[in-house]
N, CA, C and O atoms as a CHARMM CRD file, in Angstrom:
* protein
*
  240
    1    1 UNK  N     47.65700 -69.99400 -69.40200 PROA 1      0.00000
    2    1 UNK  CA    46.55400 -69.25600 -68.84200 PROA 1      0.00000
    3    1 UNK  C     46.92300 -67.77800 -68.82200 PROA 1      0.00000
    4    1 UNK  O     48.01900 -67.41000 -68.40200 PROA 1      0.00000
    5    2 UNK  N     46.02900 -66.95800 -69.26600 PROA 2      0.00000
    6    2 UNK  CA    46.29000 -65.52200 -69.33700 PROA 2      0.00000
    7    2 UNK  C     46.18700 -64.88900 -67.95100 PROA 2      0.00000
    8    2 UNK  O     45.35100 -65.26700 -67.12900 PROA 2      0.00000
    9    3 UNK  N     47.05100 -63.93100 -67.72600 PROA 3      0.00000
   10    3 UNK  CA    47.02500 -63.22800 -66.44200 PROA 3      0.00000
   11    3 UNK  C     45.86300 -62.24200 -66.42700 PROA 3      0.00000
   12    3 UNK  O     45.57400 -61.57700 -67.42200 PROA 3      0.00000
   13    4 UNK  N     45.21800 -62.16600 -65.29300 PROA 4      0.00000
   14    4 UNK  CA    44.10900 -61.23100 -65.15900 PROA 4      0.00000
   15    4 UNK  C     44.66000 -59.85600 -64.81700 PROA 4      0.00000
   16    4 UNK  O     45.57100 -59.71700 -64.00000 PROA 4      0.00000
   17    5 UNK  N     44.09400 -58.85900 -65.45100 PROA 5      0.00000
   18    5 UNK  CA    44.51900 -57.49300 -65.18500 PROA 5      0.00000
   19    5 UNK  C     43.82700 -57.00100 -63.91600 PROA 5      0.00000
   20    5 UNK  O     42.60700 -57.08900 -63.78200 PROA 5      0.00000
   21    6 UNK  N     44.62400 -56.48600 -62.99600 PROA 6      0.00000
   22    6 UNK  CA    44.05100 -55.97900 -61.74700 PROA 6      0.00000
   23    6 UNK  C     43.50400 -54.57800 -61.97900 PROA 6      0.00000
   24    6 UNK  O     44.15100 -53.72600 -62.58700 PROA 6      0.00000
   25    7 UNK  N     42.31400 -54.37300 -61.48600 PROA 7      0.00000
   26    7 UNK  CA    41.65300 -53.07600 -61.60500 PROA 7      0.00000
   27    7 UNK  C     41.55900 -52.48100 -60.20400 PROA 7      0.00000
   28    7 UNK  O     41.11200 -53.13700 -59.26300 PROA 7      0.00000
   29    8 UNK  N     41.98200 -51.25200 -60.08800 PROA 8      0.00000
   30    8 UNK  CA    41.93800 -50.58200 -58.78800 PROA 8      0.00000
   31    8 UNK  C     40.48500 -50.35600 -58.38300 PROA 8      0.00000
   32    8 UNK  O     39.64100 -50.07400 -59.23300 PROA 8      0.00000
   33    9 UNK  N     40.18600 -50.47700 -57.08400 PROA 9      0.00000
   34    9 UNK  CA    38.81100 -50.22500 -56.65800 PROA 9      0.00000
   35    9 UNK  C     38.45700 -48.76100 -56.85800 PROA 9      0.00000
   36    9 UNK  O     39.33500 -47.90000 -56.80200 PROA 9      0.00000
   37   10 UNK  N     37.19000 -48.46700 -57.08900 PROA 10     0.00000
   38   10 UNK  CA    36.80000 -47.07800 -57.31600 PROA 10     0.00000
   39   10 UNK  C     37.03000 -46.23800 -56.06800 PROA 10     0.00000
   40   10 UNK  O     36.82500 -46.70100 -54.94600 PROA 10     0.00000
   41   11 UNK  N     37.45200 -45.01200 -56.27500 PROA 11     0.00000
   42   11 UNK  CA    37.66600 -44.10400 -55.15100 PROA 11     0.00000
   43   11 UNK  C     36.33000 -43.46900 -54.78900 PROA 11     0.00000
   44   11 UNK  O     35.58500 -43.03800 -55.66900 PROA 11     0.00000
   45   12 UNK  N     36.02800 -43.41200 -53.49600 PROA 12     0.00000
   46   12 UNK  CA    34.73800 -42.81700 -53.10100 PROA 12     0.00000
   47   12 UNK  C     34.72400 -41.31700 -53.34900 PROA 12     0.00000
   48   12 UNK  O     35.75200 -40.64500 -53.25900 PROA 12     0.00000
   49   13 UNK  N     33.56000 -40.81600 -53.65500 PROA 13     0.00000
   50   13 UNK  CA    33.39500 -39.38500 -53.86400 PROA 13     0.00000
   51   13 UNK  C     33.45200 -38.68200 -52.51600 PROA 13     0.00000
   52   13 UNK  O     32.80200 -39.13300 -51.57300 PROA 13     0.00000
   53   14 UNK  N     34.19800 -37.60600 -52.39400 PROA 14     0.00000
   54   14 UNK  CA    34.35400 -36.94800 -51.10000 PROA 14     0.00000
   55   14 UNK  C     33.10900 -36.20900 -50.61600 PROA 14     0.00000
   56   14 UNK  O     33.01700 -35.86900 -49.43700 PROA 14     0.00000
   57   15 UNK  N     32.15700 -35.95700 -51.50100 PROA 15     0.00000
   58   15 UNK  CA    30.99700 -35.15900 -51.11100 PROA 15     0.00000
   59   15 UNK  C     29.75300 -36.00400 -50.82200 PROA 15     0.00000
   60   15 UNK  O     28.63000 -35.50800 -50.90000 PROA 15     0.00000
   61   16 UNK  N     29.95900 -37.28700 -50.48800 PROA 16     0.00000
   62   16 UNK  CA    28.80900 -38.12900 -50.15900 PROA 16     0.00000
   63   16 UNK  C     28.31000 -37.79600 -48.75700 PROA 16     0.00000
   64   16 UNK  O     29.08400 -37.39100 -47.89000 PROA 16     0.00000
   65   17 UNK  N     27.02300 -37.97000 -48.55100 PROA 17     0.00000
   66   17 UNK  CA    26.45600 -37.68400 -47.23900 PROA 17     0.00000
   67   17 UNK  C     26.83300 -38.79400 -46.26400 PROA 17     0.00000
   68   17 UNK  O     27.28500 -39.86300 -46.67500 PROA 17     0.00000
   69   18 UNK  N     26.64800 -38.54100 -44.99200 PROA 18     0.00000
   70   18 UNK  CA    27.03400 -39.48300 -43.94000 PROA 18     0.00000
   71   18 UNK  C     26.31600 -40.81300 -44.09400 PROA 18     0.00000
   72   18 UNK  O     26.91600 -41.86400 -43.87200 PROA 18     0.00000
   73   19 UNK  N     25.04200 -40.78800 -44.47200 PROA 19     0.00000
   74   19 UNK  CA    24.27100 -42.02700 -44.60300 PROA 19     0.00000
   75   19 UNK  C     24.72500 -42.86700 -45.79200 PROA 19     0.00000
   76   19 UNK  O     24.47800 -44.07300 -45.81500 PROA 19     0.00000
   77   20 UNK  N     25.38300 -42.26000 -46.77800 PROA 20     0.00000
   78   20 UNK  CA    25.85100 -43.01100 -47.94700 PROA 20     0.00000
   79   20 UNK  C     27.19700 -43.68500 -47.71000 PROA 20     0.00000
   80   20 UNK  O     27.60600 -44.53600 -48.49900 PROA 20     0.00000
   81   21 UNK  N     27.89100 -43.31700 -46.63300 PROA 21     0.00000
   82   21 UNK  CA    29.17700 -43.92400 -46.33300 PROA 21     0.00000
   83   21 UNK  C     28.97800 -45.31500 -45.74900 PROA 21     0.00000
   84   21 UNK  O     27.99000 -45.57500 -45.06200 PROA 21     0.00000
   85   22 UNK  N     29.92900 -46.21000 -46.03000 PROA 22     0.00000
   86   22 UNK  CA    29.87500 -47.53400 -45.42700 PROA 22     0.00000
   87   22 UNK  C     30.29500 -47.41800 -43.96800 PROA 22     0.00000
   88   22 UNK  O     30.82500 -46.38700 -43.55300 PROA 22     0.00000
   89   23 UNK  N     30.06400 -48.45300 -43.20100 PROA 23     0.00000
   90   23 UNK  CA    30.42100 -48.44300 -41.78700 PROA 23     0.00000
   91   23 UNK  C     31.92800 -48.25000 -41.61400 PROA 23     0.00000
   92   23 UNK  O     32.36100 -47.54100 -40.70600 PROA 23     0.00000
   93   24 UNK  N     32.72000 -48.87000 -42.47400 PROA 24     0.00000
   94   24 UNK  CA    34.17600 -48.72400 -42.39700 PROA 24     0.00000
   95   24 UNK  C     34.59100 -47.27500 -42.68200 PROA 24     0.00000
   96   24 UNK  O     35.49700 -46.75100 -42.03300 PROA 24     0.00000
   97   25 UNK  N     33.93300 -46.63300 -43.64700 PROA 25     0.00000
   98   25 UNK  CA    34.24600 -45.23800 -43.96500 PROA 25     0.00000
   99   25 UNK  C     33.82700 -44.30600 -42.83500 PROA 25     0.00000
  100   25 UNK  O     34.50900 -43.32200 -42.55200 PROA 25     0.00000
  101   26 UNK  N     32.70000 -44.61600 -42.18600 PROA 26     0.00000
  102   26 UNK  CA    32.27000 -43.81700 -41.04000 PROA 26     0.00000
  103   26 UNK  C     33.27100 -43.95000 -39.89800 PROA 26     0.00000
  104   26 UNK  O     33.61300 -42.96300 -39.24700 PROA 26     0.00000
  105   27 UNK  N     33.74300 -45.18200 -39.65700 PROA 27     0.00000
  106   27 UNK  CA    34.73500 -45.39800 -38.60800 PROA 27     0.00000
  107   27 UNK  C     36.02800 -44.66000 -38.92700 PROA 27     0.00000
  108   27 UNK  O     36.66400 -44.11000 -38.02900 PROA 27     0.00000
  109   28 UNK  N     36.42100 -44.64200 -40.19400 PROA 28     0.00000
  110   28 UNK  CA    37.64200 -43.94200 -40.60000 PROA 28     0.00000
  111   28 UNK  C     37.48900 -42.43200 -40.38800 PROA 28     0.00000
  112   28 UNK  O     38.43600 -41.77000 -39.96500 PROA 28     0.00000
  113   29 UNK  N     36.31000 -41.88700 -40.67700 PROA 29     0.00000
  114   29 UNK  CA    36.06200 -40.45700 -40.45400 PROA 29     0.00000
  115   29 UNK  C     36.16200 -40.12300 -38.97000 PROA 29     0.00000
  116   29 UNK  O     36.73700 -39.10200 -38.59100 PROA 29     0.00000
  117   30 UNK  N     35.59800 -40.99000 -38.13400 PROA 30     0.00000
  118   30 UNK  CA    35.66100 -40.75700 -36.69300 PROA 30     0.00000
  119   30 UNK  C     37.11300 -40.83900 -36.21100 PROA 30     0.00000
  120   30 UNK  O     37.53500 -40.04200 -35.37300 PROA 30     0.00000
  121   31 UNK  N     37.86600 -41.79200 -36.73300 PROA 31     0.00000
  122   31 UNK  CA    39.27800 -41.91000 -36.35400 PROA 31     0.00000
  123   31 UNK  C     40.06600 -40.67600 -36.77500 PROA 31     0.00000
  124   31 UNK  O     40.93300 -40.21400 -36.03300 PROA 31     0.00000
  125   32 UNK  N     39.77400 -40.13500 -37.95800 PROA 32     0.00000
  126   32 UNK  CA    40.43900 -38.90900 -38.40200 PROA 32     0.00000
  127   32 UNK  C     40.09300 -37.74000 -37.48900 PROA 32     0.00000
  128   32 UNK  O     40.95100 -36.91600 -37.17400 PROA 32     0.00000
  129   33 UNK  N     38.83800 -37.67300 -37.06600 PROA 33     0.00000
  130   33 UNK  CA    38.42000 -36.59800 -36.16200 PROA 33     0.00000
  131   33 UNK  C     39.12300 -36.72400 -34.81200 PROA 33     0.00000
  132   33 UNK  O     39.53800 -35.71800 -34.23600 PROA 33     0.00000
  133   34 UNK  N     39.26000 -37.94600 -34.30500 PROA 34     0.00000
  134   34 UNK  CA    39.97500 -38.15100 -33.04800 PROA 34     0.00000
  135   34 UNK  C     41.44200 -37.76100 -33.18000 PROA 34     0.00000
  136   34 UNK  O     42.00700 -37.13500 -32.28300 PROA 34     0.00000
  137   35 UNK  N     42.04900 -38.12700 -34.28900 PROA 35     0.00000
  138   35 UNK  CA    43.45700 -37.79900 -34.51700 PROA 35     0.00000
  139   35 UNK  C     43.64200 -36.28200 -34.61900 PROA 35     0.00000
  140   35 UNK  O     44.58800 -35.73100 -34.05700 PROA 35     0.00000
  141   36 UNK  N     42.74600 -35.61700 -35.33100 PROA 36     0.00000
  142   36 UNK  CA    42.83700 -34.16400 -35.45600 PROA 36     0.00000
  143   36 UNK  C     42.68800 -33.50400 -34.09000 PROA 36     0.00000
  144   36 UNK  O     43.38100 -32.53200 -33.79000 PROA 36     0.00000
  145   37 UNK  N     41.79200 -34.02400 -33.26700 PROA 37     0.00000
  146   37 UNK  CA    41.60700 -33.47000 -31.92200 PROA 37     0.00000
  147   37 UNK  C     42.86000 -33.68300 -31.07700 PROA 37     0.00000
  148   37 UNK  O     43.26900 -32.79600 -30.32900 PROA 37     0.00000
  149   38 UNK  N     43.45900 -34.85200 -31.19900 PROA 38     0.00000
  150   38 UNK  CA    44.67900 -35.15300 -30.43200 PROA 38     0.00000
  151   38 UNK  C     45.83200 -34.24300 -30.85300 PROA 38     0.00000
  152   38 UNK  O     46.69500 -33.91800 -30.03800 PROA 38     0.00000
  153   39 UNK  N     45.84900 -33.83500 -32.11200 PROA 39     0.00000
  154   39 UNK  CA    46.89900 -32.96000 -32.61900 PROA 39     0.00000
  155   39 UNK  C     46.59300 -31.48700 -32.35900 PROA 39     0.00000
  156   39 UNK  O     47.42700 -30.62200 -32.62600 PROA 39     0.00000
  157   40 UNK  N     45.40500 -31.20300 -31.84100 PROA 40     0.00000
  158   40 UNK  CA    45.01000 -29.82800 -31.56400 PROA 40     0.00000
  159   40 UNK  C     44.46400 -29.10100 -32.77600 PROA 40     0.00000
  160   40 UNK  O     44.37000 -27.87400 -32.77500 PROA 40     0.00000
  161   41 UNK  N     44.10200 -29.84700 -33.81400 PROA 41     0.00000
  162   41 UNK  CA    43.63700 -29.22500 -35.05200 PROA 41     0.00000
  163   41 UNK  C     42.13100 -29.35700 -35.26400 PROA 41     0.00000
  164   41 UNK  O     41.62700 -29.00100 -36.33000 PROA 41     0.00000
  165   42 UNK  N     41.41400 -29.85800 -34.27800 PROA 42     0.00000
  166   42 UNK  CA    39.97800 -30.03400 -34.47300 PROA 42     0.00000
  167   42 UNK  C     39.24400 -30.01100 -33.15300 PROA 42     0.00000
  168   42 UNK  O     39.85100 -29.96100 -32.08300 PROA 42     0.00000
  169   43 UNK  N     37.92200 -30.04700 -33.24600 PROA 43     0.00000
  170   43 UNK  CA    37.12000 -30.04400 -32.03400 PROA 43     0.00000
  171   43 UNK  C     36.99900 -31.46100 -31.47600 PROA 43     0.00000
  172   43 UNK  O     37.28400 -32.43600 -32.17100 PROA 43     0.00000
  173   44 UNK  N     36.58000 -31.56400 -30.23500 PROA 44     0.00000
  174   44 UNK  CA    36.45000 -32.86000 -29.57900 PROA 44     0.00000
  175   44 UNK  C     35.26900 -33.62100 -30.17900 PROA 44     0.00000
  176   44 UNK  O     34.13400 -33.15200 -30.08800 PROA 44     0.00000
  177   45 UNK  N     35.50900 -34.79400 -30.79400 PROA 45     0.00000
  178   45 UNK  CA    34.39900 -35.54400 -31.36300 PROA 45     0.00000
  179   45 UNK  C     33.57900 -36.28000 -30.31200 PROA 45     0.00000
  180   45 UNK  O     32.56800 -36.89300 -30.65400 PROA 45     0.00000
  181   46 UNK  N     33.97900 -36.23800 -29.04600 PROA 46     0.00000
  182   46 UNK  CA    33.34200 -36.92100 -27.91900 PROA 46     0.00000
  183   46 UNK  C     33.20100 -38.41400 -28.21400 PROA 46     0.00000
  184   46 UNK  O     34.10700 -39.01200 -28.79500 PROA 46     0.00000
  185   47 UNK  N     32.09400 -39.01500 -27.82900 PROA 47     0.00000
  186   47 UNK  CA    31.94100 -40.45300 -28.04700 PROA 47     0.00000
  187   47 UNK  C     31.57000 -40.73300 -29.49900 PROA 47     0.00000
  188   47 UNK  O     31.09000 -39.85500 -30.21600 PROA 47     0.00000
  189   48 UNK  N     31.79700 -41.95100 -29.90700 PROA 48     0.00000
  190   48 UNK  CA    31.50300 -42.34600 -31.27900 PROA 48     0.00000
  191   48 UNK  C     30.02200 -42.18000 -31.58900 PROA 48     0.00000
  192   48 UNK  O     29.66200 -41.71100 -32.66900 PROA 48     0.00000
  193   49 UNK  N     29.16200 -42.55900 -30.65200 PROA 49     0.00000
  194   49 UNK  CA    27.72000 -42.46200 -30.87600 PROA 49     0.00000
  195   49 UNK  C     27.28300 -41.01000 -31.04100 PROA 49     0.00000
  196   49 UNK  O     26.49000 -40.69800 -31.93000 PROA 49     0.00000
  197   50 UNK  N     27.79100 -40.12900 -30.20000 PROA 50     0.00000
  198   50 UNK  CA    27.43100 -38.71700 -30.31800 PROA 50     0.00000
  199   50 UNK  C     27.94900 -38.13200 -31.62800 PROA 50     0.00000
  200   50 UNK  O     27.26400 -37.33100 -32.26300 PROA 50     0.00000
  201   51 UNK  N     29.14900 -38.52600 -32.03300 PROA 51     0.00000
  202   51 UNK  CA    29.71100 -38.05100 -33.29600 PROA 51     0.00000
  203   51 UNK  C     28.83800 -38.50600 -34.46700 PROA 51     0.00000
  204   51 UNK  O     28.54900 -37.72100 -35.36900 PROA 51     0.00000
  205   52 UNK  N     28.42000 -39.77300 -34.45200 PROA 52     0.00000
  206   52 UNK  CA    27.57500 -40.30100 -35.52300 PROA 52     0.00000
  207   52 UNK  C     26.23800 -39.57700 -35.56500 PROA 52     0.00000
  208   52 UNK  O     25.73100 -39.27000 -36.64400 PROA 52     0.00000
  209   53 UNK  N     25.66300 -39.30000 -34.39400 PROA 53     0.00000
  210   53 UNK  CA    24.37600 -38.60100 -34.35700 PROA 53     0.00000
  211   53 UNK  C     24.49300 -37.19200 -34.92300 PROA 53     0.00000
  212   53 UNK  O     23.62300 -36.74300 -35.67000 PROA 53     0.00000
  213   54 UNK  N     25.58200 -36.48900 -34.56300 PROA 54     0.00000
  214   54 UNK  CA    25.77400 -35.13000 -35.09400 PROA 54     0.00000
  215   54 UNK  C     25.95100 -35.16000 -36.60200 PROA 54     0.00000
  216   54 UNK  O     25.37500 -34.33600 -37.31200 PROA 54     0.00000
  217   55 UNK  N     26.74700 -36.10800 -37.09800 PROA 55     0.00000
  218   55 UNK  CA    26.96500 -36.20500 -38.54800 PROA 55     0.00000
  219   55 UNK  C     25.67900 -36.56500 -39.26900 PROA 55     0.00000
  220   55 UNK  O     25.39500 -36.02400 -40.33700 PROA 55     0.00000
  221   56 UNK  N     24.89500 -37.47400 -38.69500 PROA 56     0.00000
  222   56 UNK  CA    23.62400 -37.85800 -39.31200 PROA 56     0.00000
  223   56 UNK  C     22.65900 -36.68400 -39.34600 PROA 56     0.00000
  224   56 UNK  O     21.95400 -36.48100 -40.33500 PROA 56     0.00000
  225   57 UNK  N     22.62800 -35.91500 -38.26900 PROA 57     0.00000
  226   57 UNK  CA    21.71800 -34.78200 -38.20800 PROA 57     0.00000
  227   57 UNK  C     22.14800 -33.68100 -39.18100 PROA 57     0.00000
  228   57 UNK  O     21.29900 -33.00600 -39.76400 PROA 57     0.00000
  229   58 UNK  N     23.44900 -33.49700 -39.35900 PROA 58     0.00000
  230   58 UNK  CA    23.91500 -32.45800 -40.28100 PROA 58     0.00000
  231   58 UNK  C     23.67200 -32.86600 -41.72700 PROA 58     0.00000
  232   58 UNK  O     23.54000 -32.00700 -42.59900 PROA 58     0.00000
  233   59 UNK  N     23.61300 -34.16600 -41.99000 PROA 59     0.00000
  234   59 UNK  CA    23.36200 -34.63800 -43.35300 PROA 59     0.00000
  235   59 UNK  C     21.88200 -34.53400 -43.70700 PROA 59     0.00000
  236   59 UNK  O     21.52900 -34.42800 -44.88100 PROA 59     0.00000
  237   60 UNK  N     21.03200 -34.56200 -42.71000 PROA 60     0.00000
  238   60 UNK  CA    19.58000 -34.55000 -42.98200 PROA 60     0.00000
  239   60 UNK  C     19.05400 -33.17000 -43.27000 PROA 60     0.00000
  240   60 UNK  O     17.85900 -33.00400 -43.51500 PROA 60     0.00000
């Protein structure tokens, strides 16, 4: 039996709007924002819901 060649999953484009991101990608963005805030390198993302609303509004 021939071995199947593994293909790497496609890398997401960095310039996609907030609504085009999957839920997992949105959660990862929020986690990055929280980490940046904890390190003193970013603004307070506040609650997840407020962060999502701001990102959605900026994309529209």
